[in-house]
KEKE-3310 file (N, C-alpha, C; in steps of 0.2 Angstrom, whole numbers, plus 5000, padded with zeros to 4 digits):
npx = (4977:4968:4959:4965:4968:4954:4951:4960:4954:4941:4944:4948:4934:4928:4941:4938:4927:4929:4937:4928:4920:4927:4933:4920:4912:4923:4923:4913:4913:4921:4917:4901:4886:4880:4890:4899:4889:4890:4904:4906:4895:4900:4901:4904:4889:4876:4857:4847:4840:4845:4854:4846:4841:4853:4859:4849:4849:4861:4856:4860:4852:4847:4848:4861:4865:4855:4835:4823:4811:4809:4801:4804:4816:4819:4824:4837:4841:4837:4846:4860:4873:4871:4867:4878:4890:4888:4886:4898:4905:4902:4908:4904:4903:4897:4889:4901:4902:4903:4894:4900:4903:4910:4917:4919:4928:4939:4942:4947:4958:4965:4975:4983:4991:4997:5007:5017:5021:5020:5034:5042:5044:5045:5061:5067:5067:5077:5088:5089:5092:5104:5115:5115:5120:5133:5140:5137:5147:5160:5160:5164:5172:5182:5173:5161:5158:5157:5145:5137:5135:5131:5119:5110:5113:5105:5091:5088:5084:5070:5055:5051:5063:5067:5061:5056:5069:5074:5064:5067:5083:5082:5071:5069:5081:5088:5083:5078:5066:5049:5041:5033:5014:5003:5001:4991:4994:5008:5014:5017:5027:5038:5032:5035:5048:5055:5046:5048:5063:5066:5057:5065:5076:5073:5070:5082:5091:5084:5079:5090:5099:5092:5091:5103:5107:5099:5105:5119:5117:5113:5126:5133:5130:5126:5129:5134:5149:5148:5148:5159:5170:5168:5176:5170:5167:5168:5159:5150:5145:5138:5127:5124:5121:5116:5109:5097:5092:5092:5079:5067:5063:5063:5056:5045:5046:5040:5027:5017:5020:5016:4998:4996:5001:4990:4982:4994:5001:5004:5010:5021:5009:5003:5012:5020:5007:5000:4985:4981:4975:4982:4984:4969:4964:4968:4964:4950:4952:4955:4944:4935:4928:4917:4912:4921:4933:4928:4928:4939:4948:4944:4945:4959:4961:4956:4965:4977:4974:4973:4986:4994:4988:4994:5008:5008:5007:5014:5025:5023:5023:5036:5044:5050:5050:5038:5027:5026:5021)
npy = (4904:4905:4914:4924:4929:4932:4943:4952:4951:4957:4970:4976:4981:4993:5001:5002:5008:5021:5025:5024:5034:5044:5048:5050:5059:5070:5071:5077:5087:5094:5094:5096:5088:5093:5101:5090:5085:5096:5096:5080:5083:5091:5104:5122:5131:5124:5119:5121:5110:5100:5095:5092:5079:5072:5069:5063:5052:5044:5043:5053:5063:5063:5064:5066:5058:5059:5055:5065:5067:5053:5038:5027:5015:5019:5033:5032:5022:5027:5037:5047:5041:5029:5023:5022:5019:5011:4999:4993:4986:4974:4970:4979:4987:4995:5006:5017:5035:5037:5027:5013:5000:4997:4987:4977:4984:4985:4972:4968:4979:4974:4965:4970:4979:4968:4964:4973:4976:4966:4959:4972:4969:4956:4953:4967:4964:4955:4960:4971:4964:4956:4969:4972:4963:4961:4975:4971:4962:4970:4979:4992:4995:5006:5002:5001:5012:5019:5015:5016:5031:5032:5026:5035:5047:5041:5038:5053:5056:5062:5047:5053:5058:5047:5042:5050:5050:5039:5036:5045:5041:5029:5024:5036:5041:5030:5020:5008:5002:5003:5018:5021:5010:4998:4980:4965:4948:4938:4950:4959:4961:4969:4982:4982:4981:4992:5001:4992:4989:5005:5005:4993:5002:5014:5008:5003:5013:5016:5005:4995:5001:5000:4985:4983:4989:4980:4967:4974:4975:4962:4956:4961:4951:4937:4925:4927:4930:4917:4903:4913:4910:4895:4892:4895:4903:4918:4920:4908:4912:4922:4921:4910:4909:4925:4931:4922:4924:4935:4938:4939:4950:4957:4949:4954:4968:4963:4955:4964:4971:4965:4963:4977:4977:4974:4987:4992:5005:5021:5033:5027:5019:5029:5039:5028:5022:5014:5003:5002:4997:5009:5020:5018:5026:5039:5045:5045:5051:5064:5067:5066:5058:5053:5036:5029:5035:5032:5017:5016:5019:5014:5000:5002:5001:4991:4980:4986:4983:4971:4963:4968:4961:4951:4951:4951:4939:4928:4934:4926:4913:4913:4914:4909:4912:4922:4915:4904:4911)
npz = (5107:5096:5104:5105:5093:5088:5096:5093:5080:5083:5090:5078:5071:5079:5074:5060:5061:5064:5055:5044:5046:5047:5035:5027:5034:5031:5018:5013:5021:5014:5001:4994:4991:4980:4974:4970:4958:4949:4946:4941:4929:4921:4915:4917:4922:4926:4928:4942:4941:4934:4941:4954:4946:4945:4958:4962:4955:4959:4973:4982:4989:5000:5017:5027:5038:5045:5044:5048:5041:5039:5050:5062:5062:5052:5049:5051:5042:5030:5023:5015:5022:5027:5016:5007:5014:5027:5020:5016:5024:5023:5013:4999:4990:4980:4967:4954:4952:4938:4937:4934:4941:4957:4963:4952:4944:4956:4954:4943:4942:4951:4946:4936:4947:4956:4946:4946:4960:4969:4961:4962:4976:4981:4972:4977:4994:4993:4986:4995:5009:5003:5000:5014:5020:5016:5018:5033:5033:5028:5039:5048:5037:5025:5012:5019:5026:5013:5008:5020:5014:5004:5007:5011:5003:4993:4998:5005:4990:4981:4976:4963:4954:4953:4944:4933:4928:4924:4916:4906:4902:4900:4893:4884:4878:4877:4873:4877:4884:4885:4889:4895:4899:4896:4894:4895:4898:4893:4886:4893:4899:4897:4898:4912:4917:4917:4926:4936:4939:4943:4954:4965:4964:4972:4984:4987:4997:5010:5014:5014:5022:5034:5037:5037:5051:5059:5056:5061:5075:5078:5076:5090:5099:5110:5105:5096:5098:5104:5093:5085:5096:5094:5084:5072:5054:5049:5039:5041:5053:5047:5040:5043:5056:5061:5050:5052:5064:5063:5056:5061:5067:5053:5046:5052:5047:5034:5031:5034:5025:5015:5010:5009:4995:4987:4985:4976:4968:4970:4962:4955:4944:4940:4933:4925:4918:4921:4924:4937:4955:4958:4951:4948:4959:4961:4950:4953:4965:4960:4950:4962:4963:4975:4978:4975:4982:4996:4994:4991:5003:5013:5008:5010:5024:5030:5024:5029:5043:5042:5039:5050:5059:5054:5057:5069:5070:5063:5070:5083:5078:5074:5085:5099:5112:5110:5108:5118:5130)
capx = (4980:4962:4957:4967:4965:4947:4953:4962:4948:4936:4949:4948:4928:4928:4944:4938:4922:4930:4937:4923:4915:4931:4933:4914:4914:4928:4923:4907:4912:4924:4912:4895:4884:4880:4898:4900:4884:4894:4911:4903:4891:4907:4901:4902:4884:4871:4852:4845:4835:4850:4858:4844:4839:4862:4859:4843:4850:4866:4857:4864:4847:4845:4852:4868:4866:4847:4832:4820:4804:4806:4799:4807:4822:4821:4827:4844:4844:4836:4852:4867:4881:4870:4867:4885:4897:4886:4887:4904:4909:4902:4912:4898:4905:4892:4893:4904:4898:4900:4888:4901:4903:4918:4920:4921:4935:4943:4943:4951:4963:4970:4979:4990:4992:5001:5010:5022:5020:5024:5043:5047:5042:5051:5066:5070:5068:5081:5092:5093:5096:5111:5118:5116:5124:5137:5138:5139:5153:5164:5159:5170:5178:5180:5168:5157:5158:5155:5139:5131:5133:5127:5114:5108:5109:5097:5086:5087:5081:5062:5056:5050:5068:5071:5052:5057:5074:5074:5060:5072:5087:5081:5067:5070:5089:5094:5077:5077:5060:5043:5038:5023:5008:5002:4997:4987:5000:5016:5017:5016:5035:5043:5031:5037:5055:5057:5045:5052:5070:5066:5055:5068:5081:5072:5071:5087:5094:5081:5079:5097:5102:5089:5093:5111:5105:5098:5109:5124:5113:5113:5132:5138:5125:5131:5127:5139:5154:5151:5152:5169:5173:5168:5182:5164:5174:5163:5157:5144:5144:5136:5122:5121:5117:5116:5103:5092:5091:5086:5074:5062:5062:5066:5049:5038:5044:5041:5023:5012:5018:5011:4993:4994:5001:4984:4981:4995:5008:5002:5015:5022:5005:5001:5020:5019:5002:4999:4979:4978:4969:4984:4977:4960:4961:4971:4958:4945:4954:4955:4936:4931:4922:4917:4911:4928:4938:4929:4929:4946:4949:4939:4949:4964:4961:4956:4971:4981:4972:4976:4994:4995:4987:4999:5014:5009:5003:5020:5029:5023:5028:5044:5048:5047:5047:5032:5022:5026:5020)
capy = (4906:4906:4918:4929:4932:4933:4948:4954:4957:4962:4978:4980:4986:5000:5004:5004:5012:5028:5028:5025:5039:5053:5049:5052:5067:5076:5072:5081:5096:5098:5092:5094:5083:5099:5103:5085:5084:5101:5090:5077:5082:5095:5109:5128:5132:5119:5120:5116:5103:5093:5096:5089:5073:5067:5069:5058:5045:5042:5042:5061:5066:5061:5070:5063:5054:5057:5057:5067:5064:5047:5036:5022:5014:5022:5037:5030:5019:5030:5041:5041:5038:5020:5017:5023:5018:5003:4995:4992:4979:4967:4972:4977:4994:4999:5009:5024:5041:5036:5021:5007:4994:4996:4980:4974:4989:4983:4964:4971:4981:4971:4961:4976:4982:4967:4962:4979:4976:4959:4960:4975:4967:4950:4957:4971:4961:4951:4964:4976:4962:4956:4975:4975:4960:4966:4983:4972:4959:4974:4982:4998:4999:5010:4999:5001:5019:5022:5011:5020:5039:5030:5024:5042:5049:5039:5040:5059:5059:5060:5043:5056:5061:5041:5042:5053:5052:5032:5038:5049:5039:5020:5025:5041:5042:5021:5018:5001:5001:5006:5023:5017:5007:4990:4971:4958:4941:4940:4956:4965:4960:4975:4988:4981:4981:5001:5004:4986:4992:5008:5002:4993:5005:5019:5009:5001:5018:5018:4999:4992:5003:4999:4981:4986:4991:4976:4963:4976:4975:4955:4954:4958:4945:4933:4919:4928:4926:4907:4903:4914:4906:4887:4893:4898:4907:4924:4921:4906:4916:4931:4918:4903:4913:4933:4931:4917:4928:4946:4936:4939:4957:4957:4947:4960:4974:4963:4955:4971:4976:4961:4966:4981:4975:4975:4991:4995:5011:5030:5035:5022:5018:5035:5039:5023:5021:5005:5002:4997:5003:5014:5023:5020:5030:5046:5048:5047:5059:5071:5068:5069:5051:5049:5032:5027:5037:5028:5011:5014:5020:5007:4992:4999:5001:4983:4979:4986:4977:4961:4965:4970:4953:4944:4952:4947:4929:4926:4935:4923:4907:4911:4915:4902:4915:4926:4909:4901:4918)
capz = (5097:5094:5109:5104:5086:5089:5097:5086:5075:5085:5090:5071:5072:5079:5068:5053:5060:5065:5046:5039:5050:5048:5028:5026:5035:5029:5012:5014:5022:5007:4992:4996:4983:4974:4971:4966:4954:4945:4943:4937:4925:4918:4913:4922:4924:4927:4930:4948:4939:4932:4948:4957:4942:4945:4965:4964:4953:4966:4981:4984:4987:5006:5022:5029:5044:5052:5040:5050:5038:5040:5055:5065:5058:5043:5052:5051:5036:5024:5022:5012:5026:5027:5010:5004:5019:5031:5017:5014:5030:5019:5007:4996:4986:4975:4958:4955:4952:4933:4935:4932:4944:4961:4963:4947:4944:4960:4953:4935:4943:4955:4942:4936:4954:4958:4939:4946:4968:4967:4959:4967:4984:4982:4970:4982:4997:4991:4984:5000:5012:5000:5001:5020:5022:5012:5021:5038:5030:5029:5043:5050:5034:5020:5010:5023:5023:5005:5007:5021:5014:4996:5006:5015:4997:4992:5006:5004:4984:4979:4969:4956:4950:4949:4937:4928:4927:4923:4908:4900:4901:4898:4888:4877:4876:4874:4872:4880:4888:4885:4895:4898:4897:4899:4889:4896:4896:4892:4881:4897:4902:4893:4902:4918:4915:4920:4933:4944:4939:4946:4961:4970:4967:4974:4991:4995:5002:5015:5016:5017:5030:5040:5039:5040:5058:5062:5058:5066:5081:5081:5078:5096:5104:5114:5101:5089:5102:5105:5086:5084:5098:5094:5076:5064:5050:5049:5034:5043:5058:5045:5037:5045:5063:5063:5045:5055:5070:5060:5051:5066:5063:5046:5045:5055:5042:5029:5034:5037:5021:5009:5011:5005:4988:4985:4984:4969:4971:4969:4959:4948:4942:4936:4928:4917:4913:4923:4925:4941:4958:4964:4946:4950:4966:4959:4945:4957:4970:4955:4948:4968:4965:4983:4979:4973:4986:5000:4995:4993:5011:5018:5008:5013:5030:5031:5023:5033:5049:5040:5038:5057:5064:5052:5059:5076:5072:5061:5075:5086:5075:5074:5091:5105:5118:5113:5108:5127:5134)
cpx = (4974:4958:4958:4968:4961:4947:4955:4957:4942:4938:4947:4940:4927:4933:4941:4930:4922:4935:4934:4918:4920:4931:4928:4912:4917:4928:4917:4906:4914:4921:4906:4891:4881:4887:4898:4897:4887:4900:4908:4899:4896:4904:4900:4896:4878:4865:4851:4840:4841:4855:4853:4844:4848:4861:4853:4845:4854:4863:4860:4860:4844:4848:4858:4870:4860:4844:4827:4813:4803:4805:4803:4813:4828:4826:4834:4847:4844:4840:4859:4874:4878:4869:4874:4891:4895:4887:4895:4908:4904:4901:4906:4898:4904:4896:4897:4901:4896:4895:4893:4903:4909:4921:4922:4931:4939:4947:4949:4955:4968:4977:4984:4994:4996:5008:5019:5023:5024:5031:5047:5046:5049:5059:5071:5073:5077:5089:5095:5095:5102:5115:5119:5119:5132:5140:5141:5146:5160:5163:5163:5173:5176:5173:5161:5153:5155:5147:5134:5128:5129:5121:5108:5106:5104:5091:5085:5084:5073:5061:5054:5056:5070:5067:5054:5065:5078:5069:5066:5076:5086:5076:5066:5076:5092:5088:5078:5070:5055:5044:5035:5022:5008:5000:4997:4993:5005:5018:5018:5024:5041:5039:5032:5043:5055:5054:5047:5058:5069:5063:5060:5075:5080:5072:5076:5091:5091:5081:5086:5101:5098:5091:5098:5111:5103:5102:5117:5123:5114:5122:5135:5132:5131:5134:5131:5145:5152:5152:5158:5171:5175:5173:5176:5170:5166:5158:5149:5143:5138:5127:5120:5119:5115:5106:5098:5091:5086:5081:5066:5060:5062:5055:5044:5038:5039:5032:5017:5013:5013:5005:4992:4997:4995:4983:4986:5002:5002:5005:5018:5016:5001:5005:5021:5015:5000:4990:4977:4976:4973:4982:4972:4959:4961:4967:4952:4945:4952:4948:4930:4923:4921:4915:4918:4932:4935:4928:4937:4950:4948:4943:4957:4964:4962:4961:4977:4981:4976:4983:4996:4994:4990:5004:5013:5009:5010:5025:5028:5024:5031:5046:5046:5045:5039:5026:5021:5023:5013)
cpy = (4911:4910:4925:4932:4935:4941:4954:4959:4960:4970:4978:4984:4990:5003:5007:5008:5018:5028:5028:5032:5045:5052:5051:5059:5073:5076:5077:5086:5100:5098:5092:5089:5087:5100:5094:5084:5089:5097:5085:5075:5089:5099:5115:5130:5127:5120:5118:5110:5097:5092:5089:5081:5070:5067:5062:5051:5042:5041:5047:5066:5065:5066:5064:5058:5053:5059:5062:5066:5058:5044:5030:5021:5018:5030:5039:5027:5021:5039:5040:5041:5030:5020:5019:5021:5012:4997:4991:4987:4976:4968:4973:4987:4999:5002:5016:5028:5040:5032:5015:5004:4993:4991:4976:4979:4984:4976:4962:4974:4980:4968:4965:4978:4978:4964:4968:4978:4972:4956:4966:4972:4963:4953:4962:4970:4956:4953:4968:4970:4960:4960:4976:4969:4960:4969:4978:4963:4963:4980:4987:5000:5004:5009:5000:5008:5022:5019:5014:5025:5039:5029:5030:5046:5045:5041:5047:5063:5055:5053:5048:5057:5052:5041:5043:5052:5045:5033:5040:5044:5034:5022:5032:5042:5033:5019:5009:4997:5004:5013:5022:5013:5002:4985:4967:4953:4943:4945:4962:4967:4966:4980:4989:4983:4988:5003:5000:4989:4997:5009:5001:4999:5011:5017:5005:5007:5015:5008:4995:4995:5000:4991:4980:4985:4985:4969:4966:4975:4967:4954:4956:4956:4942:4928:4919:4926:4919:4906:4907:4911:4897:4887:4892:4901:4913:4924:4912:4909:4920:4925:4914:4905:4919:4934:4927:4922:4933:4942:4937:4948:4960:4956:4951:4964:4971:4958:4959:4975:4972:4962:4970:4983:4975:4980:4997:5003:5019:5032:5034:5020:5022:5037:5033:5022:5015:5004:4998:5002:5009:5023:5026:5025:5035:5050:5048:5053:5064:5071:5068:5065:5050:5043:5030:5027:5030:5022:5012:5015:5015:5001:4996:4999:4994:4980:4980:4983:4970:4962:4964:4963:4949:4944:4950:4939:4925:4928:4928:4916:4908:4914:4912:4908:4919:4919:4906:4906:4919)
cpz = (5096:5097:5104:5096:5086:5093:5097:5080:5077:5088:5081:5070:5072:5076:5063:5051:5059:5057:5044:5039:5046:5039:5026:5027:5033:5021:5012:5018:5018:5002:4996:4990:4979:4969:4967:4960:4947:4943:4939:4929:4918:4913:4919:4923:4922:4930:4936:4948:4936:4938:4954:4955:4947:4955:4967:4961:4955:4972:4983:4987:4997:5010:5023:5032:5047:5045:5044:5045:5039:5046:5057:5062:5054:5042:5048:5045:5031:5024:5021:5017:5027:5022:5006:5007:5021:5028:5014:5021:5026:5010:4999:4993:4981:4969:4961:4952:4945:4932:4934:4939:4950:4961:4959:4945:4949:4956:4947:4935:4945:4952:4943:4941:4955:4955:4943:4954:4970:4965:4960:4973:4982:4979:4974:4988:4998:4989:4990:5006:5012:5002:5007:5024:5020:5015:5029:5036:5031:5033:5046:5045:5029:5015:5012:5023:5018:5006:5010:5019:5006:4998:5009:5008:4995:4993:5003:4994:4984:4973:4964:4952:4948:4943:4930:4925:4923:4915:4903:4899:4897:4892:4881:4875:4874:4874:4871:4883:4886:4891:4898:4894:4898:4894:4895:4894:4896:4890:4886:4901:4901:4897:4908:4921:4922:4927:4939:4945:4946:4954:4965:4968:4970:4983:4994:4998:5009:5018:5017:5020:5034:5041:5038:5048:5061:5063:5063:5075:5084:5082:5085:5101:5107:5111:5098:5092:5103:5097:5085:5090:5098:5086:5070:5061:5048:5044:5037:5049:5055:5043:5042:5056:5066:5056:5050:5061:5066:5058:5055:5065:5057:5043:5049:5051:5036:5027:5031:5029:5015:5009:5006:4997:4984:4983:4978:4972:4964:4962:4951:4942:4936:4931:4922:4915:4915:4926:4932:4949:4961:4955:4946:4956:4965:4954:4947:4959:4963:4952:4956:4969:4973:4985:4978:4979:4992:5000:4997:4999:5012:5017:5010:5019:5031:5030:5027:5040:5047:5042:5048:5061:5060:5053:5064:5076:5068:5067:5080:5085:5074:5080:5096:5110:5119:5112:5116:5130:5133)
residu = (UNK:UNK:UNK:UNK:UNK:UNK:UNK:UNK:UNK:UNK:UNK:UNK:UNK:UNK:UNK:UNK:UNK:UNK:UNK:UNK:UNK:UNK:UNK:UNK:UNK:UNK:UNK:UNK:UNK:UNK:UNK:UNK:UNK:UNK:UNK:UNK:UNK:UNK:UNK:UNK:UNK:UNK:UNK:UNK:UNK:UNK:UNK:UNK:UNK:UNK:UNK:UNK:UNK:UNK:UNK:UNK:UNK:UNK:UNK:UNK:UNK:UNK:UNK:UNK:UNK:UNK:UNK:UNK:UNK:UNK:UNK:UNK:UNK:UNK:UNK:UNK:UNK:UNK:UNK:UNK:UNK:UNK:UNK:UNK:UNK:UNK:UNK:UNK:UNK:UNK:UNK:UNK:UNK:UNK:UNK:UNK:UNK:UNK:UNK:UNK:UNK:UNK:UNK:UNK:UNK:UNK:UNK:UNK:UNK:UNK:UNK:UNK:UNK:UNK:UNK:UNK:UNK:UNK:UNK:UNK:UNK:UNK:UNK:UNK:UNK:UNK:UNK:UNK:UNK:UNK:UNK:UNK:UNK:UNK:UNK:UNK:UNK:UNK:UNK:UNK:UNK:UNK:UNK:UNK:UNK:UNK:UNK:UNK:UNK:UNK:UNK:UNK:UNK:UNK:UNK:UNK:UNK:UNK:UNK:UNK:UNK:UNK:UNK:UNK:UNK:UNK:UNK:UNK:UNK:UNK:UNK:UNK:UNK:UNK:UNK:UNK:UNK:UNK:UNK:UNK:UNK:UNK:UNK:UNK:UNK:UNK:UNK:UNK:UNK:UNK:UNK:UNK:UNK:UNK:UNK:UNK:UNK:UNK:UNK:UNK:UNK:UNK:UNK:UNK:UNK:UNK:UNK:UNK:UNK:UNK:UNK:UNK:UNK:UNK:UNK:UNK:UNK:UNK:UNK:UNK:UNK:UNK:UNK:UNK:UNK:UNK:UNK:UNK:UNK:UNK:UNK:UNK:UNK:UNK:UNK:UNK:UNK:UNK:UNK:UNK:UNK:UNK:UNK:UNK:UNK:UNK:UNK:UNK:UNK:UNK:UNK:UNK:UNK:UNK:UNK:UNK:UNK:UNK:UNK:UNK:UNK:UNK:UNK:UNK:UNK:UNK:UNK:UNK:UNK:UNK:UNK:UNK:UNK:UNK:UNK:UNK:UNK:UNK:UNK:UNK:UNK:UNK:UNK:UNK:UNK:UNK:UNK:UNK:UNK:UNK:UNK:UNK:UNK:UNK:UNK:UNK:UNK:UNK:UNK:UNK:UNK:UNK:UNK:UNK:UNK:UNK:UNK:UNK:UNK:UNK:UNK:UNK:UNK:UNK:UNK:UNK:UNK:UNK:UNK:UNK:UNK:UNK:UNK:UNK:UNK)
# end
């Protein structure tokens, strides 16, 4: 197990290097340091001296990959790529183009992101599994058919509809929850109710239908027929056998999502005014802040790889066949 885990970690290194190179190259194909300086200075006409000062203060006055004027290893270390991207591998995110410390911003904004992501994740998982079990219990009936139709309809509706519609009805018409905003401590609860409920509702269609498919596949297996032959009730078969055995594919899909919870939600945080990492990334994209964008892309890649490793590890722990193999 230790050797396997080490191999998976080593496999992640070239992936992270490739993601880092691709992000760096794509960003500077679209925006040169001069374009970034004009955007950050916030005026239409800026002098060449102001642009040069801005680039010098932030380290963008050097070559991108190779410094032909330097000697020795400095030809590669005295570059924008080495200064801005290589140190990401030790989680030194540096400073944003506006001078703020990116690492500190990530730590401060991680709490608001988790405050909305964890309730949506846990409550949604419970709701989706319960709805899927209900449909399977009444499988091939009118209730099951209606449930599948509703799930497909919910899948076809954009999350933007749920957000805008929920804000209009719940906040503006019924006045049951704040339309947007955030607060620290217990006062944050009223601000989280609406985005959490909308987040759960928006995922019912796809998730419940997927879990229903998993449960239906288990219902046709030999151990289910054996349990029925022993005289077990349909309820005991469903909850005592099918649900337990279906936890393997469910766990595979759930564990991979857990690390990404730290990144927050771009849509929900932006529309509900939550100062999390999702809104932080949107603001950086709109402001063309390369330092923040590269940091968030790198962090997202790391968390995604961690999720894949945790998925394989959890799969080996719950399935003896994988562990013994």
